[in-house]
N, C-alpha and C positions, 0 to 999 in steps of 0.2 A: 498261164501255163503253171502247173504245180507238180514237180517230180521230186523224188527223194534225193537229197544231196549224198555224196560218197560217204562211206563210213568213216569214222574218225573225226567228223565234223563237230566241232564244239563251239557252243555260244554262251552268252552270259558273262561278259567281261565287266561291264560297268554295274557292279552289285553294291550299291551304297549299303553301309553297315558300320562304318567307323568315321570318325572326324579326323581328317588330316589337314593340318594348317601350317601356319608359319609363312613367312614372307617368301616370295619367289626368289629365284636366283637368276632372273633374266639378265642376259649380257647387254651392256650398254651399246647403243649404236656407234658410240665413239671408237669402239675396237675396230669396226669395219672402215670407219673413216680413217683411223690411224694407219691401218694396213694399206688402204688405198693411196694414202698420201706418200707412202714409200715409193710409189710409182712416178717416175719423172714425166712431166708433160712432154709429149712427143713433138718433136720437129718433123713434119711430113716430108722434108726434102732431104733427109739423111738418117742414116741408122745411127743416131746419136741421142744423147740425153741432155739437151742444153739447159733444162730447168729440172734440177734434181733436188729432192727434199731430204735425202738421207742425212745430209750434214747437220741438220737441225736436232737430230735425235741422239739422245743417250740411249744406251743399250737398255738401261732400267726402265726408261720411259715407255719404250715400245714393249717390253716384255711384261710390263705391269698389267696388260691385258685389260683395258678398261679405264686406266687412269690417264689416258691421252686427253689433252684438253682440246676443246673446239679450235679449228684452224681458220685462217683467213684465206679467202678466195685470191688467188694470184693468176693473172692471165698474162701470157707473153706479149710484150710490146708490139703493137701492130705496125707502128710506123718505121721499125727498124729496117734498115738496108741490109741485104744479105751480103756477106763477104766469105771468101774462101778460107777454110782451116788449113792447118798444115798437111793434112792427108787428102786435099782436094775435096773435103766435105764442105757443105754450105751451112752456115749458121748464122743467126741474127746477131746484129750489133745491139749490145744492151747499154742502157743509160749508165754511166759511171757512178751515178749517185745511188743507184739500186743495187747492182750486182757486179761481181767481177766476170769478165768474159771466160767461157768455158771452152777448153780446147776440144778438138774433135778426138775420137777415140783413137788410141794408139794402134799403129799397124803391129801385127804379130810376127816377129822374127822376119822382118823384111817382106812379109806378104802385103799384097794390096788388099785393104779391107774391103773394097768395092768388088773385088773378084769373086766369082762364084766359086763354091767349094763342092768337093765330090764326097757323096756317102760311100764308105769303103766296102760295104757289104756287096757280095755278087748280085747282080741283076738290078741294083738300084741306080737310077739315072742321075746324071749331074744335074744339080739344082742351082738355080739362082737365088736372088734375094726376095723374090715375090713381089706383089704389088706395092704400090706406094702406101706408106703408113697412113693411117687414119688417126687424126688427133682427137676424135670425139670420144669423151669420157662420160658415160651415163652416171648420172648422181641420183640414186634411188634412196628412198627413206629407208631407215632401219626397221627391224622388227618385222611385222607381217604385212605392211603396206597399209593402204587406206582403209578405213572402216566403212561400213555400210551407211552410217549416218551422214557421211560426208561424201558419198560417192556421187559422181556426176557422169555425164555422158562420156567423158574422156576416159573413164575407166573401162568402158565397154570397147574401146578401139582395139584394133589388131595389134599382136605383140610388136609389130615393126614399129608402131607409134611410140614405143618406148625409147626409141633413138631419135636424136635430133636429124632434122632433114637438111638439104643442102643449104650452105650459108650459115648454118646454126652450129653452136658447139656448147658442150657442157663446160662448166667452169669447176674444175677440180679444186678442192680445198687443200692447200699446200702452204706450210709455214714460211719456207724460204726457197730459194732457187739458186743454190750454190752447189757446184759439183764437188763431190768428196775428193776427187782427183786434185782439187785446187787447195785443199785444206792443208796447212802446214802441221806436221807432226812435231813431236818433241825436238828441241834444238833447231827448228826450222827445217826439219826433214820433210820431203814430199814423198808421199806413199807411192810406191811403184806398182805396176799392174801385176796381179797375182795370177798364177796358173792354177786352174781349177779343173779337176776331173769329176764329171757327174755320172753316177752309176744309175742307169734307168732312163728310158726315153719315154716314160708316161708324161702326164701332164705336169706333175711336180718337177720332174727333171728338166723338161723343156722350159718351163717358166723360169726356173732358177738359172738356166744357162742363158736365157734371153735377157734377164734382168742383170746378171753378172757382166755380160758382154756390154750392155748399155752403160755400166759403171766403169768400162775400159779394162776389164779383165780378160784374160785368155782362157778359153773354155774349150774342153772336148767332152762328148759324151759317149759312153759305153753302154750298149744294150745287149742283153743276152739273146732275145729272140730275134726273129728276121723282120720285125716291123716296129714302127713307132706307135705311140698311143696308150700303152699300157692297158688299163681296164676301160678305155673306150675302144669298142670293137664294132665296127659296122660291117656286117656281112652282106655281100651282093650276091644274089642267086643269078645263075646263068639263064639267058633267055634268047634263044635263036641267034646264037653267035655274038651276042652283046650282053652288057649288064642288064639284068632284070630288076625287080624290086629288091629292096634291101630290108634287113631286119637289124635292129640295134640289140646286140647280144651284151653290150656293156652298159655304160652310163647313156641314159637316153633322155634326160630332162633337166630343166634348169629353173628353179623357182625365181621369180622376178625380183625377189629380195637379195639374191645372190649378187651383189654389186661388182665383186672382183671378177666373176666370170663374165658378166655382161660387158665389163670394161674391155676384156681382151677380145670378146667377140667384135665390139666396135672398132678397137684398135687394129684388128686384123682384117677389117673391111668385110665382115660377114653379117653386119646388121640387117641387110636385106634378105638373108636366109633365115631370119628369125620368124617362126610361126607358133601358133598356139599348140600346146601339148594338151590333149584331152585325156583326163585321167579317170579314176574309179568314180562311179556314180554321176559322171557328167552327161551321159546319154540316158534318157528315160527309158529307152527300149532295151538297155543291156540288162544282164541278169545278175541276181544277188541270191546267194545261198542262205536259206534260213532253215530252223528246225523243221518247218512244214514243207520244205522243198524249195525248188528254184522259182523265183518270182521275178518279174520285171521291176525295175528300179521305181517306175511310176506307180506300181501296185503295191510296193513292199512295205509302205509306211504303217499300215494298219496292223500288219503282223508284227513288225518290229516293235511298235508301241505296246502291243498287247503283251508280247513276251518280256519286254522290258518292265512294264508296270507289275507284271505278275511276280518279279523277283524283288520288288521294293518293300521295305517295311511299311507298316500302316501309316502312311502319310498321304495327304491330299495335295497333289500338284495340278497346275493348270495343264491344259492339253499341250500348249506350246512348250512347256518345260519337259513334258514326257516326249515330245517329238525331238527336242533337242538331245535329251539323254539317249533316245533310241539311235539317232544317226551318229553320235559319238561312239556309242558302243559298237555299231556296225563298222565304223571307220577303223576302230582299234582292231577289231577282229580281222578285217580285210587285209590290214598291213602287217601286223605282228604274227610271228609264228604261233602255231597252237600251243606249244608249251609255255610261251611267255604269256600269252593271253590267260592261261590258267592260273599263273601266278599272280594276276592282277586283281583277283576277286576282293572287292572291298576296299581297294586302295583310293578309289576316287571320293568315297564317302558321300554322306547326305549334304555336306556343306556346300559343295558345288551346285547341286540341284536347289538348295534353299537359295543360294545367290541368284541362279537363273529365274527362279520362280518371281523374283522381284524386278526383273527386267523385262521391257517390252520386246519381244522376241520376233514380232511381225515384220520389221524391216529386213530380217536375215532369212525369211522364207524364200526359197528359190526352187527351181525345177518348173517344168511345164504347168503343173497344177500347184505350185508352191507348197509341196508337200515334204520338202527336204529342207535342211537348214545349212546355211553357208557358215560353217564352223570357223573357217579361217577369218572372215570378216568380224565374226562375233568376238573371238579372242583378241583380235586387233583393237577393237573398240573397247574392250573391257579387260584390261591388264590384271584386274583384281581376280577375275575367273581363273586366270592362269596361275596366279599365286596360290590359289586354294589348292591346287593338285600338289601331291607330295613332291618335294625337291628331287627326289630320286628319279621321278618320272619326267623331269623337265626336258631332257633331250629326246625322249620318246615322243612327248607331246609335240615338241617342235616338228619332228619328222612327219608325224601324222597329219599335222595341219599343212606342211609344205607339200606332201604327196596327194592331198586331196583338195589342194587350192585351185581356184579357177584361173590363176595367173601364172601358170607353169608354161614355159616355152621350150622349143626344140629347134634344131637346125634342119631346114629343108635340104634334102640331099644327103643327110647323114651327119652324125656328130663327129665323125672322122675328120671332117674339114678343119676343126679347131686344132688338134695336134699337128696335122699336116701343114697348116699355115704357120704354126709356130716353128716347126722344123725348118720350113723354108726361110724363115728369117734369121735363123742362127748361123753365124759365119764359121764357127768352129767345126770341127770334124765330128760326124756322128757315125760310130762304127757298130753295126748290128751283127749278130751271130757270135758275139764275144762274151762268154759267160764269166762272171766273177766267181771264184770258188774259195777265195780266202782274202781276209783283210787283217793287216797287222800294223797297229798303230805304234809309231815311234815317236820320240821326242821331236825330231826334226822333220819328219815326213810320214806318209802313209804308203805302205807297200801293198799293192794289189796282186793277187794271184789270178791270172786269166787263162781260160781254156777256150780254144777255138779248134774244134774237131777233136784230134787226139793230142795236140800240142798244148803244153802248159808253159806260159811265160810270166814273167814278173814285170810290174810296172811301178816305179817309184814316183810318187806324187807329192807335191807341196800341199795341196788342199784337195779334199775329196767331199763331194755331196753325195750322200747314200740315200736314195729313194726307194730301195728295195723293201717290199713288205716284210714285216718282221718274221712271219712263218718261213719265208724263204731265207732270210738272213741268218736265223737260228740253225740252219742246216749246213752253214759254212764253218770253216775254221776261222776263229776270231781270237786275236791276241792284242794285248795292250788296252783292253777295255777294263773299266773299273767294275766292281762286283754289282754296283747298283744298275749300272747300264745293262750288264749281262742279264740281271733279273728281269728288267722291263722288256728286253728282247724276248726272253723265254716266256714270260707270262702274259703279255698282251694278247687278248683274245680277239679272234677273228670269226666272223660268220661266213659260211659259204652262201652261194647263190646259184641257182641254175636257170637258164632260159632255153626255151625250146620254141623254134619258129617253123612254121609250115608254110611253104610256097604252094599257094593254092591257084587252081586254074582261074578262078574268078572271086571277086568278094561277095561271096554267097550271103554274108551276114547282112548285107544291105537290103536284100529282098525280105529279110526278117525284120526289117525297120531300124537296124543299128547303123548309124552313120560314123561312129567313132567311139572314142573313150575306152572303158574296160568293164569287164564283168568280174565279180568276185565269186569264183566257182568252188572254193573250199577244196577239201580232199588233197590230193597230191598235186593238183594243177594250181590251186590257190588263186592266181590272177590271169585273166586272159585280155590281151590288148588288141584293138582293131586299128591299126595304123592307117593313115590316109593313103590312098592310092596315088602315087606319083609316077609319071613317066608313061609309057605306051601301055594302055589298058589290055592289049593283046598279049602282054608278057605275064599277065596274071596279077596276083596281089599277095601280100604276107599277112599272116595271122600269128601274132606272138601268142602261142597256144598256151604256154605255161610260164610263169615267173614266180619263183619261191626263194625264200631266204632262210637262214639258220637251220635248225633241225629239220624242217620241211624240205629244204633243199638236200641235206645230208641223206635223207631217206631216198630221194631219186638218184643221188650219185651212187648209191650203192648197187643200182641196177645197171646192167649193160645198156648200151645205146638203143639196142633193138627193144629191150624190155621197157625202157623209158618211154619210147616213142608208143609202145602198145598201151601202156598204163594211161598216158595222157590222151591218147585217141579215144580209149575206151570211156573215160571219164567225161571228156568234153563233148563226145558225140551225143550224150543225153540231152544237152540243149542245142547241139549243132549236129543233127544227123546227117547233114550234107557231107561231113568228113568221111563217111562210110562209102559215098558214091565212088565207083570206079573212075580213076583218072582225075579226081578232085585235087588230091595232094600230088604236086609234081616233084617236090623235094623238101628235105628237112635239114635244118642246121640248128646246132645247139652249143652252149658252152657251160661247162661246170666249172665255176670259178674256185670252188673249194678244193679241187684236185688239179687245177691247172698248174703246170710246172712253174710259171713265173709269177704267180700270185699266191697259191695255197690258201686262198680265201678271197672273198669279194670286198670285204671292208672290216675296219675296226668298228664295233658297235658298243657303245657305252651306255646303252639304255639301262636303267635301273640303278645308276650311279649318281650320288648327289654332286653338285657343282664343284665342291672342294676336292673330291676325290678325282673327278674328271679332270680337273686342271692340273692337279698333282701328276697324274699319269701323262698328260700331254707334255708338260714341262719336262719330265724325265725322258720321255721318248724323243723329244727334240734336242735334249742337251748334248752338245758336241763332246767329242773325245779327242782333245788337242786339235789337230788339223783335220779330223774326221767330223762332218756336219751331217745333220739328218733332216729330211723333208718327206712329205707324203701325207695323205689324208689322216694317218695315224698320228701325226704330229701337230694336228690342228684342233681347233674348237668346233669344226663341222666335219667330223668323220663321215665317210661314205659318200661325200659329195664332191663334185669337182671343185667348188668353192673351198673346201678344206684343203685340197692339194695345192691350190693356188695360194692361198693364205700361208701356208708352210714354206712355199718357195720364196715367197717375198721376205719372210722372216730369215730365211737361211741366207739369202743374199745379203740382207742387212748384217747378219753375223759374220759373214766372211769379210765384208768390207770393212768392218771395224775390228776384226781379230787381229791381235798383236802377238806373233809367235814369240817364243822365249828367246831365240836368238836375236831377234830385234831388240827385245828389252835389255839383253846383256850388252850388245853393241853400244846402245844408247847410254848405258850406265858407264861403260868404259871411256866413252868420248866426252863426258862431261869434265869441266875443269875442276881439279882437286881444290878442296877447301884450304886456304892458307891460315896458319895459326900466328903469322908474324904481323908486323904493323902494316897498315894500309898505306 
């Protein structure tokens, strides 16, 4: 089938013509290992952290981002007998020669820590602590995973095989197992629990609260919207009086190299819900927009190679090299907005193709007819190829490889399970429907101005973790911030994203031979996903009709909802005319993250920045203002991913744990004995 793609479609991204070299700036896997080591090894019998590694870290060591040394695996003693802690919690007895005993978490203001708490928003139920904690911690390799040359049949197993089975456990690398609550401060002082207010109940806020509670601190969460999860949003269509099929209108996938995210999935007992996520080009029957029209993925290679070769300078390359370049070019065009693609012309240069031409690409051929290239595996096996690309495109290339990888996973039943399980584990109060409208940083505290309905109140906080996206934060009244912090809040760039899902009477695409994955349809639609049908087939199926980011999303956001649906239907019905059948579309749901009240953008995108600038912006975004600390994907090395939000939450928990307020320094200084000038 060959039909003309929508107007505005552009191709021709990978146009070699200049040499771009220099060493790559790939981040060491030790960064992820260092962040993961901040997570205490769980005791499945109590909500406590008997094996905590935060004590071993200096602030400088963690924030050096890559200077963390390899750690030694530590496993809780299996032979220890359980004893009761001071709050009725159960903890293991540890050998005196190894560690000091760790007390159970302190109760908060006379409250029983084991008691369930109430979410204060109207209509929210009373929640308990959720299921028993799972101590399994998956330990994945850094980088892009295993390469094609070393792949075995184990690599082809289902995503659930990424997690240990019953009776097995991952051994997390952790330097020591001493609780920070047990570490003596200056003059023998013992740090008291801190009272922390978290703004935002997205993944960053929930993980920060979860980890701070495990460290013994008192935490409350304030959320402006009426739901938890932030930019994880699973929409359920109605179906005959019960929940019908669902659509992921927010985050929908997890690369297998994102070890922190997979750690929490395992710890929250969700590993049995992990299933394969089929992405772009993973189904041979899906469609791909080319300059000659829409083609099936299995048929597109000849056209892609011909178009790519026509743009090359006069050089002779092997067929495999041209196939590699053609599919890399197609992947870039499918993921990046059109304006970004237009600015990439010539950036990859001939040096990458010269390198590929000296490599045997045969092991990386994939697809039913082996006419595609597994780019993810190729770059994993050949880091030199990655370093050839310009440093400013490093983050972009990472995302291209992650999004087209064959090792992406999802949560069966919806990604919303992750924030909901986290919220159920938090003992502190979660208040929804309370909007923060002002933040005032003072020497001794942070004052929040809160609005609930028409009523505005003030809340004086010892410590605050702000996870609000910067486009929302810069609309508030902010005082006590230094100029550099105000600049990063105002200048950090976010891209929008739009998703539009159709509730269809039936999965008509299956009759067209498409069993899943996604099509690159170009135009305003950009990407179309075919989620697997789960639940009762009589309730229909969901088609994620359009997913676009950046300026492509902005173009759709300027339309009304009705106009948006009409445009997407018109463009997509060229390859799926079934959409025009009466009664085929039962319902429509969408989310425009660029104009959404609580985000004002989908994510921070630092494509096109070199590593030094990216890291400088990340550090400044995360830098605290006295007792006000910051977390969120915009404060991480992996913006736009759940992994980044979790990474920043762990960092902020560490920062608050070791933060020493000015009052404490002054008190300690005045209590030290004065120096005597007389004889001893």
